[in-house]
C-alpha positions, 0 to 999 in steps of 0.5 A: 466580472473578475470573480467569474474568471477566478471561479472558472480557474478554480474549477479547472484546477480542481478538475485537473487535480481530481483527474490526476488522483483518479488516474493514480488509483484507476487500475485498483478499482477492479473488484474482481482483482486476483492477487499476484502469485508473488505476493506473500500472505502472512499470518501470526505464525509465519510473520517473523520468518518472512520479515526477519531477514532482508527487505520486506513490505507488508500491507496490513488490511481487512476484508471489510475495508474499502481503501484496503481493497483499492490498495491491494491491487497496487501492492500486488502489482509491486509484488510482480515488479519488485520480487525479482530484486529479492524484495518480499512484498506481503499482505497480512489480514488483521482480522485473521491475524490480530496478534501481529497487528496488536504487537505492531500497534496498528490502529488504522488500515490500510497500513504499510510497514517496510521492514529491513532485517526484522526492524521497521524502517518506515510506516505508511498509513492510509491509501498510497499510490504506487509511486509513493510506495516505490519511492519509500522502498527505494529510499531504504534499499539504496 
């Protein structure tokens, strides 16, 4: 009898966890998403120019990567919100720009690297929610 209650509680807790996880990434599931105008697209030639001075966040992605397609709208939303603060939010396609990815040793995508004055201060690998990215950026801005 008690084992039925235990299983029921476990199912409810798992359901709550899955719902919260879904809500965290729900805005990102739109396949027709357009990047923000404030999102800077980097390549092998302009990478150093944009990351050399100030504070920048770079999302390394590829067109074939499903988690990257979920991460993209989150990064784009951050570009809309954070660019007014002088923060550069960028993305770099590793398929079209392999030199940068190779130089930084990117082995998994999505990878997000936060730079301050050209130096890497934090690296986040895998799909990350907006709150995680905001917290990581604020930690290095303040």
